[in-house]
C-alpha angles and dihedrals in degrees: 000000000000108000090224093051092049090051092046095047094049103034114016101035094055089056093044093049096035089230095137127218138353130191093265099052092038092058092042094049092046092051092048091048093051092049091048088050092051093047092047092052090052089048093052090048092052091049089049091236103160115225096211136140091290097049097054095058091044088067098047094082090056091053087052090050094053095048091045094048089051088057091048084061092046088054090055090239088121121035121262111245142141090273095047098048133061126319096008098057093051090051089053093046090045092052091045091050092049092048090050093051090050094047095047091046091048092057094038094243101121092133087069097049093096091055091059091050091047092054091052092049094049092049090053092047098052097075090052098052094085090056095056111122118124095077096146094057095045090047086057090051091051091048093052090047090051091046089055091050091049090051089049091051091050093051092046090051091048091049089045094240118154104258097224116179090242090059093052092044091053091053092043091051095054091041087054092051093050094042092048090052094044097046093041096051109023099036115017095035093052096041096047098033093238119146102235111162137179117252100194122090099216093046090054091049090053092049093047092047098050100029103251147021091267084086090060090057091050094048093048090051092049092044095051092046090049092046093051091047092052090049094050094047095049101099094180095062120099120235093245091053094045089051093048093051089049091052090051089050090050092047096050090050102035099044097059093033095056093044093052094044091048092048089054092046091054094039093233 
């Protein structure tokens, strides 16, 4: 096969036709994301930027900004392009976040980093507010996500783990992702006759195997609780490394979860 045709069919065409992911681009994007995460961690270490309890929450607004900006594109408020859709938009947001961290670290103002991220998030949220309507469905999503976090808290208590807020946020984030997918496709889409569909290959396999996206919610919950348990039990891991992995866990759950829930809230 012509290399360009292969690249176009697996990477460009899905963006042009808005069909989502396939096995090839899913594996490729995942490998690139893991490599980027590793290099970024080494860079933060080299710059002696501490990944502590204050660093993690300072990044959360940037995650919310990226997800919200993606919905602004979904709502056709911003034009759809290679830089405003996945994966381009997350590359842009990632670079912006890294640049912000470096800038605020350079001027010894890391305590204000979250404020800049919050301003970006609020600016991206404002044009979506007039579209808000499906509050009942989104409330159900949030209740499921909170129920997942409560289940995680109960299990962590039973296992005598320290119930750090990062642990609970990681579980909440993945429960939110699973709940948003389940409610959007299995409930809202069928009740309202709207053609919502899942773009991710693995999620579709889970749904087809178990007969619904409820299984995705359950698996995300089990995965996040198990991942946190393993992190807590690993005595050989340093605090910075543990916090960084927790941050990655939060990002991989919160980013798609917020986007899906916000899309449903706006009806786009």
